[in-house]
ChimeraX commands (.cxc) that place a marker at each C-alpha (Angstrom):
marker #1 position 8.71,0.25,-16.27 radius 0.5
marker #1 position 5.78,-0.80,-18.45 radius 0.5
marker #1 position 7.15,-4.33,-18.72 radius 0.5
marker #1 position 7.49,-4.59,-14.95 radius 0.5
marker #1 position 3.92,-3.47,-14.39 radius 0.5
marker #1 position 2.59,-5.86,-17.05 radius 0.5
marker #1 position 4.17,-8.75,-15.15 radius 0.5
marker #1 position 2.29,-7.74,-12.01 radius 0.5
marker #1 position -1.06,-8.87,-13.45 radius 0.5
marker #1 position -2.11,-11.27,-16.23 radius 0.5
marker #1 position -3.23,-9.55,-19.41 radius 0.5
marker #1 position -6.83,-10.75,-19.05 radius 0.5
marker #1 position -6.97,-9.37,-15.50 radius 0.5
marker #1 position -5.54,-6.04,-16.68 radius 0.5
marker #1 position -8.20,-5.79,-19.38 radius 0.5
marker #1 position -10.93,-6.62,-16.85 radius 0.5
marker #1 position -9.68,-3.91,-14.49 radius 0.5
marker #1 position -9.60,-1.35,-17.30 radius 0.5
marker #1 position -13.18,-2.22,-18.24 radius 0.5
marker #1 position -14.24,-1.95,-14.60 radius 0.5
marker #1 position -12.63,1.47,-14.28 radius 0.5
marker #1 position -14.26,2.69,-17.50 radius 0.5
marker #1 position -17.66,1.54,-16.22 radius 0.5
marker #1 position -17.08,3.28,-12.87 radius 0.5
marker #1 position -15.83,6.54,-14.36 radius 0.5
marker #1 position -17.23,6.85,-17.90 radius 0.5
marker #1 position -15.97,9.81,-19.89 radius 0.5
marker #1 position -17.63,10.62,-23.21 radius 0.5
marker #1 position -16.40,14.17,-23.72 radius 0.5
marker #1 position -13.82,15.41,-26.19 radius 0.5
marker #1 position -10.78,17.27,-24.95 radius 0.5
marker #1 position -9.65,20.54,-26.47 radius 0.5
marker #1 position -5.95,20.10,-27.37 radius 0.5
marker #1 position -5.51,23.89,-27.26 radius 0.5
marker #1 position -6.86,24.20,-23.72 radius 0.5
marker #1 position -3.96,25.04,-21.39 radius 0.5
marker #1 position -5.79,23.44,-18.45 radius 0.5
marker #1 position -6.12,20.15,-20.35 radius 0.5
marker #1 position -2.45,20.17,-21.35 radius 0.5
marker #1 position -1.43,20.95,-17.76 radius 0.5
marker #1 position -3.63,18.13,-16.46 radius 0.5
marker #1 position -2.07,15.63,-18.88 radius 0.5
marker #1 position 1.42,16.55,-17.64 radius 0.5
marker #1 position 0.60,16.42,-13.93 radius 0.5
marker #1 position 1.85,13.62,-11.69 radius 0.5
marker #1 position -1.21,11.43,-11.15 radius 0.5
marker #1 position 0.13,9.49,-8.15 radius 0.5
marker #1 position -1.83,10.09,-4.94 radius 0.5
marker #1 position 0.33,11.19,-2.02 radius 0.5
marker #1 position -2.24,10.41,0.73 radius 0.5
marker #1 position -2.84,6.96,-0.75 radius 0.5
marker #1 position 0.91,6.30,-0.96 radius 0.5
marker #1 position 1.46,7.42,2.65 radius 0.5
marker #1 position -1.26,5.03,3.81 radius 0.5
marker #1 position 0.29,2.16,1.84 radius 0.5
marker #1 position 3.75,3.00,3.21 radius 0.5
marker #1 position 2.74,2.83,6.87 radius 0.5
marker #1 position 0.48,-0.15,6.21 radius 0.5
marker #1 position 3.43,-2.06,4.75 radius 0.5
marker #1 position 5.50,-1.45,7.89 radius 0.5
marker #1 position 2.56,-2.33,10.14 radius 0.5
marker #1 position 1.77,-5.56,8.28 radius 0.5
marker #1 position 4.48,-7.82,9.87 radius 0.5
marker #1 position 3.42,-6.69,13.37 radius 0.5
marker #1 position -0.24,-7.30,12.51 radius 0.5
marker #1 position 0.43,-10.80,11.17 radius 0.5
marker #1 position 2.67,-11.80,14.09 radius 0.5
marker #1 position 0.20,-10.51,16.69 radius 0.5
marker #1 position -2.78,-12.25,15.12 radius 0.5
marker #1 position -1.11,-15.64,14.80 radius 0.5
marker #1 position 0.30,-15.45,18.35 radius 0.5
marker #1 position -3.15,-14.58,19.68 radius 0.5
marker #1 position -4.64,-17.42,17.62 radius 0.5
marker #1 position -2.22,-19.89,19.23 radius 0.5
marker #1 position -3.12,-18.64,22.71 radius 0.5
marker #1 position -6.90,-18.93,22.28 radius 0.5
marker #1 position -7.04,-21.82,19.81 radius 0.5
marker #1 position -8.13,-24.43,22.37 radius 0.5
marker #1 position -10.88,-22.15,23.68 radius 0.5
marker #1 position -12.54,-21.86,20.29 radius 0.5
marker #1 position -15.06,-24.31,18.88 radius 0.5
marker #1 position -13.92,-26.49,15.97 radius 0.5
marker #1 position -15.77,-24.43,13.37 radius 0.5
marker #1 position -14.33,-21.16,14.67 radius 0.5
marker #1 position -10.85,-22.66,14.79 radius 0.5
marker #1 position -11.07,-23.46,11.08 radius 0.5
marker #1 position -12.80,-20.18,10.23 radius 0.5
marker #1 position -10.34,-17.94,12.06 radius 0.5
marker #1 position -7.29,-19.80,10.77 radius 0.5
marker #1 position -8.58,-19.64,7.20 radius 0.5
marker #1 position -9.39,-15.92,7.53 radius 0.5
marker #1 position -5.96,-15.03,8.89 radius 0.5
marker #1 position -4.07,-17.05,6.28 radius 0.5
marker #1 position -6.14,-15.60,3.45 radius 0.5
marker #1 position -5.88,-12.05,4.83 radius 0.5
marker #1 position -2.10,-12.37,5.10 radius 0.5
marker #1 position -1.74,-13.46,1.48 radius 0.5
marker #1 position -4.26,-10.86,0.36 radius 0.5
marker #1 position -2.43,-8.09,2.19 radius 0.5
marker #1 position 0.79,-8.83,0.31 radius 0.5
marker #1 position -0.96,-8.83,-3.07 radius 0.5
marker #1 position -3.07,-5.72,-2.57 radius 0.5
marker #1 position -0.22,-3.65,-1.11 radius 0.5
marker #1 position 2.04,-4.64,-4.01 radius 0.5
marker #1 position -0.60,-3.79,-6.60 radius 0.5
marker #1 position -1.29,-0.51,-4.81 radius 0.5
marker #1 position 2.40,0.44,-4.89 radius 0.5
marker #1 position 2.81,-0.46,-8.55 radius 0.5
marker #1 position -0.47,1.13,-9.63 radius 0.5
marker #1 position 0.05,4.38,-7.77 radius 0.5
marker #1 position 3.76,4.98,-8.30 radius 0.5
marker #1 position 3.86,3.81,-11.93 radius 0.5
marker #1 position 0.43,5.34,-12.69 radius 0.5
marker #1 position -1.05,2.06,-13.94 radius 0.5
marker #1 position -4.86,1.90,-13.90 radius 0.5
marker #1 position -5.24,-1.93,-13.88 radius 0.5
marker #1 position -2.99,-2.46,-10.85 radius 0.5
marker #1 position -4.53,0.43,-8.94 radius 0.5
marker #1 position -8.04,-0.82,-9.72 radius 0.5
marker #1 position -7.07,-4.34,-8.68 radius 0.5
marker #1 position -5.71,-3.13,-5.35 radius 0.5
marker #1 position -8.83,-1.05,-4.69 radius 0.5
marker #1 position -11.13,-3.93,-5.62 radius 0.5
marker #1 position -9.32,-6.43,-3.36 radius 0.5
marker #1 position -9.37,-3.94,-0.50 radius 0.5
marker #1 position -13.07,-3.15,-0.87 radius 0.5
marker #1 position -14.57,-6.55,-1.62 radius 0.5
marker #1 position -12.30,-8.89,0.38 radius 0.5
marker #1 position -10.03,-7.25,2.94 radius 0.5
marker #1 position -12.67,-4.96,4.44 radius 0.5
marker #1 position -15.27,-7.74,5.05 radius 0.5
marker #1 position -12.62,-10.16,6.36 radius 0.5
marker #1 position -11.27,-7.56,8.79 radius 0.5
marker #1 position -14.78,-6.93,10.10 radius 0.5
marker #1 position -15.40,-10.68,10.47 radius 0.5
marker #1 position -12.24,-11.17,12.52 radius 0.5
marker #1 position -12.99,-8.09,14.59 radius 0.5
marker #1 position -16.70,-8.32,15.40 radius 0.5
marker #1 position -17.91,-11.88,14.73 radius 0.5
marker #1 position -19.35,-13.42,17.92 radius 0.5
marker #1 position -17.51,-16.33,19.57 radius 0.5
marker #1 position -14.19,-15.32,18.01 radius 0.5
marker #1 position -12.91,-14.68,21.55 radius 0.5
marker #1 position -11.30,-11.38,20.54 radius 0.5
marker #1 position -8.40,-10.53,22.84 radius 0.5
marker #1 position -7.29,-6.93,23.56 radius 0.5
marker #1 position -4.27,-7.15,21.25 radius 0.5
marker #1 position -6.49,-8.65,18.53 radius 0.5
marker #1 position -8.82,-5.71,18.88 radius 0.5
marker #1 position -6.07,-3.09,18.70 radius 0.5
marker #1 position -4.18,-4.42,15.68 radius 0.5
marker #1 position -7.33,-5.17,13.68 radius 0.5
marker #1 position -8.82,-1.74,14.38 radius 0.5
marker #1 position -5.57,-0.19,13.09 radius 0.5
marker #1 position -5.75,-2.40,10.00 radius 0.5
marker #1 position -9.39,-1.40,9.54 radius 0.5
marker #1 position -8.39,2.28,9.60 radius 0.5
marker #1 position -5.75,1.63,6.94 radius 0.5
marker #1 position -8.26,-0.26,4.81 radius 0.5
marker #1 position -10.92,2.47,5.05 radius 0.5
marker #1 position -8.46,5.27,4.22 radius 0.5
marker #1 position -7.12,3.30,1.24 radius 0.5
marker #1 position -10.64,2.70,-0.06 radius 0.5
marker #1 position -11.36,6.45,0.10 radius 0.5
marker #1 position -8.00,7.76,-1.17 radius 0.5
marker #1 position -7.72,4.91,-3.66 radius 0.5
marker #1 position -11.07,5.79,-5.20 radius 0.5
marker #1 position -10.01,9.40,-5.73 radius 0.5
marker #1 position -6.62,8.27,-7.09 radius 0.5
marker #1 position -8.32,5.85,-9.48 radius 0.5
marker #1 position -10.73,8.53,-10.68 radius 0.5
marker #1 position -8.00,11.10,-11.36 radius 0.5
marker #1 position -5.64,8.58,-12.97 radius 0.5
marker #1 position -8.32,7.14,-15.25 radius 0.5
marker #1 position -9.43,10.62,-16.29 radius 0.5
marker #1 position -5.83,11.62,-17.01 radius 0.5
marker #1 position -5.29,8.47,-19.10 radius 0.5
marker #1 position -8.35,9.34,-21.22 radius 0.5
marker #1 position -7.05,12.89,-21.74 radius 0.5
marker #1 position -3.60,11.62,-22.72 radius 0.5
marker #1 position -5.12,9.11,-25.13 radius 0.5
marker #1 position -7.26,11.73,-26.86 radius 0.5
marker #1 position -4.37,14.19,-27.05 radius 0.5
marker #1 position -2.12,11.50,-28.53 radius 0.5
marker #1 position -4.80,10.69,-31.12 radius 0.5
marker #1 position -5.03,14.38,-32.06 radius 0.5
marker #1 position -1.25,14.73,-32.39 radius 0.5
marker #1 position -0.98,11.50,-34.41 radius 0.5
marker #1 position -3.71,12.65,-36.80 radius 0.5
marker #1 position -2.11,16.10,-37.10 radius 0.5
marker #1 position 1.33,14.66,-37.83 radius 0.5
marker #1 position -0.18,12.16,-40.27 radius 0.5
marker #1 position -1.82,14.94,-42.26 radius 0.5
marker #1 position 1.26,17.17,-42.17 radius 0.5
marker #1 position 3.52,14.32,-43.36 radius 0.5
marker #1 position 1.19,13.31,-46.19 radius 0.5
marker #1 position 3.06,14.01,-49.48 radius 0.5
marker #1 position -0.17,14.73,-51.30 radius 0.5
marker #1 position -1.38,17.26,-48.75 radius 0.5
marker #1 position -1.60,20.84,-49.92 radius 0.5
marker #1 position -3.05,23.87,-48.23 radius 0.5
marker #1 position -6.02,25.34,-50.07 radius 0.5
marker #1 position -5.66,29.06,-50.80 radius 0.5
marker #1 position -8.26,31.24,-49.16 radius 0.5
marker #1 position -10.23,33.49,-51.49 radius 0.5
marker #1 position -10.47,37.05,-50.28 radius 0.5
marker link #1:1,2 radius 0.2
marker link #1:2,3 radius 0.2
marker link #1:3,4 radius 0.2
marker link #1:4,5 radius 0.2
marker link #1:5,6 radius 0.2
marker link #1:6,7 radius 0.2
marker link #1:7,8 radius 0.2
marker link #1:8,9 radius 0.2
marker link #1:9,10 radius 0.2
marker link #1:10,11 radius 0.2
marker link #1:11,12 radius 0.2
marker link #1:12,13 radius 0.2
marker link #1:13,14 radius 0.2
marker link #1:14,15 radius 0.2
marker link #1:15,16 radius 0.2
marker link #1:16,17 radius 0.2
marker link #1:17,18 radius 0.2
marker link #1:18,19 radius 0.2
marker link #1:19,20 radius 0.2
marker link #1:20,21 radius 0.2
marker link #1:21,22 radius 0.2
marker link #1:22,23 radius 0.2
marker link #1:23,24 radius 0.2
marker link #1:24,25 radius 0.2
marker link #1:25,26 radius 0.2
marker link #1:26,27 radius 0.2
marker link #1:27,28 radius 0.2
marker link #1:28,29 radius 0.2
marker link #1:29,30 radius 0.2
marker link #1:30,31 radius 0.2
marker link #1:31,32 radius 0.2
marker link #1:32,33 radius 0.2
marker link #1:33,34 radius 0.2
marker link #1:34,35 radius 0.2
marker link #1:35,36 radius 0.2
marker link #1:36,37 radius 0.2
marker link #1:37,38 radius 0.2
marker link #1:38,39 radius 0.2
marker link #1:39,40 radius 0.2
marker link #1:40,41 radius 0.2
marker link #1:41,42 radius 0.2
marker link #1:42,43 radius 0.2
marker link #1:43,44 radius 0.2
marker link #1:44,45 radius 0.2
marker link #1:45,46 radius 0.2
marker link #1:46,47 radius 0.2
marker link #1:47,48 radius 0.2
marker link #1:48,49 radius 0.2
marker link #1:49,50 radius 0.2
marker link #1:50,51 radius 0.2
marker link #1:51,52 radius 0.2
marker link #1:52,53 radius 0.2
marker link #1:53,54 radius 0.2
marker link #1:54,55 radius 0.2
marker link #1:55,56 radius 0.2
marker link #1:56,57 radius 0.2
marker link #1:57,58 radius 0.2
marker link #1:58,59 radius 0.2
marker link #1:59,60 radius 0.2
marker link #1:60,61 radius 0.2
marker link #1:61,62 radius 0.2
marker link #1:62,63 radius 0.2
marker link #1:63,64 radius 0.2
marker link #1:64,65 radius 0.2
marker link #1:65,66 radius 0.2
marker link #1:66,67 radius 0.2
marker link #1:67,68 radius 0.2
marker link #1:68,69 radius 0.2
marker link #1:69,70 radius 0.2
marker link #1:70,71 radius 0.2
marker link #1:71,72 radius 0.2
marker link #1:72,73 radius 0.2
marker link #1:73,74 radius 0.2
marker link #1:74,75 radius 0.2
marker link #1:75,76 radius 0.2
marker link #1:76,77 radius 0.2
marker link #1:77,78 radius 0.2
marker link #1:78,79 radius 0.2
marker link #1:79,80 radius 0.2
marker link #1:80,81 radius 0.2
marker link #1:81,82 radius 0.2
marker link #1:82,83 radius 0.2
marker link #1:83,84 radius 0.2
marker link #1:84,85 radius 0.2
marker link #1:85,86 radius 0.2
marker link #1:86,87 radius 0.2
marker link #1:87,88 radius 0.2
marker link #1:88,89 radius 0.2
marker link #1:89,90 radius 0.2
marker link #1:90,91 radius 0.2
marker link #1:91,92 radius 0.2
marker link #1:92,93 radius 0.2
marker link #1:93,94 radius 0.2
marker link #1:94,95 radius 0.2
marker link #1:95,96 radius 0.2
marker link #1:96,97 radius 0.2
marker link #1:97,98 radius 0.2
marker link #1:98,99 radius 0.2
marker link #1:99,100 radius 0.2
marker link #1:100,101 radius 0.2
marker link #1:101,102 radius 0.2
marker link #1:102,103 radius 0.2
marker link #1:103,104 radius 0.2
marker link #1:104,105 radius 0.2
marker link #1:105,106 radius 0.2
marker link #1:106,107 radius 0.2
marker link #1:107,108 radius 0.2
marker link #1:108,109 radius 0.2
marker link #1:109,110 radius 0.2
marker link #1:110,111 radius 0.2
marker link #1:111,112 radius 0.2
marker link #1:112,113 radius 0.2
marker link #1:113,114 radius 0.2
marker link #1:114,115 radius 0.2
marker link #1:115,116 radius 0.2
marker link #1:116,117 radius 0.2
marker link #1:117,118 radius 0.2
marker link #1:118,119 radius 0.2
marker link #1:119,120 radius 0.2
marker link #1:120,121 radius 0.2
marker link #1:121,122 radius 0.2
marker link #1:122,123 radius 0.2
marker link #1:123,124 radius 0.2
marker link #1:124,125 radius 0.2
marker link #1:125,126 radius 0.2
marker link #1:126,127 radius 0.2
marker link #1:127,128 radius 0.2
marker link #1:128,129 radius 0.2
marker link #1:129,130 radius 0.2
marker link #1:130,131 radius 0.2
marker link #1:131,132 radius 0.2
marker link #1:132,133 radius 0.2
marker link #1:133,134 radius 0.2
marker link #1:134,135 radius 0.2
marker link #1:135,136 radius 0.2
marker link #1:136,137 radius 0.2
marker link #1:137,138 radius 0.2
marker link #1:138,139 radius 0.2
marker link #1:139,140 radius 0.2
marker link #1:140,141 radius 0.2
marker link #1:141,142 radius 0.2
marker link #1:142,143 radius 0.2
marker link #1:143,144 radius 0.2
marker link #1:144,145 radius 0.2
marker link #1:145,146 radius 0.2
marker link #1:146,147 radius 0.2
marker link #1:147,148 radius 0.2
marker link #1:148,149 radius 0.2
marker link #1:149,150 radius 0.2
marker link #1:150,151 radius 0.2
marker link #1:151,152 radius 0.2
marker link #1:152,153 radius 0.2
marker link #1:153,154 radius 0.2
marker link #1:154,155 radius 0.2
marker link #1:155,156 radius 0.2
marker link #1:156,157 radius 0.2
marker link #1:157,158 radius 0.2
marker link #1:158,159 radius 0.2
marker link #1:159,160 radius 0.2
marker link #1:160,161 radius 0.2
marker link #1:161,162 radius 0.2
marker link #1:162,163 radius 0.2
marker link #1:163,164 radius 0.2
marker link #1:164,165 radius 0.2
marker link #1:165,166 radius 0.2
marker link #1:166,167 radius 0.2
marker link #1:167,168 radius 0.2
marker link #1:168,169 radius 0.2
marker link #1:169,170 radius 0.2
marker link #1:170,171 radius 0.2
marker link #1:171,172 radius 0.2
marker link #1:172,173 radius 0.2
marker link #1:173,174 radius 0.2
marker link #1:174,175 radius 0.2
marker link #1:175,176 radius 0.2
marker link #1:176,177 radius 0.2
marker link #1:177,178 radius 0.2
marker link #1:178,179 radius 0.2
marker link #1:179,180 radius 0.2
marker link #1:180,181 radius 0.2
marker link #1:181,182 radius 0.2
marker link #1:182,183 radius 0.2
marker link #1:183,184 radius 0.2
marker link #1:184,185 radius 0.2
marker link #1:185,186 radius 0.2
marker link #1:186,187 radius 0.2
marker link #1:187,188 radius 0.2
marker link #1:188,189 radius 0.2
marker link #1:189,190 radius 0.2
marker link #1:190,191 radius 0.2
marker link #1:191,192 radius 0.2
marker link #1:192,193 radius 0.2
marker link #1:193,194 radius 0.2
marker link #1:194,195 radius 0.2
marker link #1:195,196 radius 0.2
marker link #1:196,197 radius 0.2
marker link #1:197,198 radius 0.2
marker link #1:198,199 radius 0.2
marker link #1:199,200 radius 0.2
marker link #1:200,201 radius 0.2
marker link #1:201,202 radius 0.2
marker link #1:202,203 radius 0.2
marker link #1:203,204 radius 0.2
marker link #1:204,205 radius 0.2
marker link #1:205,206 radius 0.2
view
């Protein structure tokens, strides 16, 4: 499972996403390995159900969205100015490719609990897909048809919900990864001391 997720993003991109997540949700505290709440948190399933539901329905809606937009583009293409013909075509092509990538990264990141993929999906959704959807929907002289308006509003709703739920999922997953890392460090140090041949318990003077 780890190998499959590593293939989803280049190593440099994964490292960049981890650094971004750490800067967004810094955690400088030390966990108490004897705290039952901490142990329970480390064993919880970190995948976000609301985020996954949104991705699931978005994935089924995507083919209908793409088909509708390109059909509407063909119908109104001659009515658009040359600059808007190029702009709208470029936006739709880029949004289609972007939708495939961000949904895939969202699925991998959420289901396999991988911070880099989840952060990548959230970043693509926030910085690219949201502005492009607004451009296609509200930019003047785009000659927005009723079907254009309906399908892009639905996509906008998916995008907004995934930004919100994805942020919470990213926060919880990154926090859980920090807790797991610190617990693993504690257990490794404990086992290293216990397995040291020269280690002896000091008697306690009473």
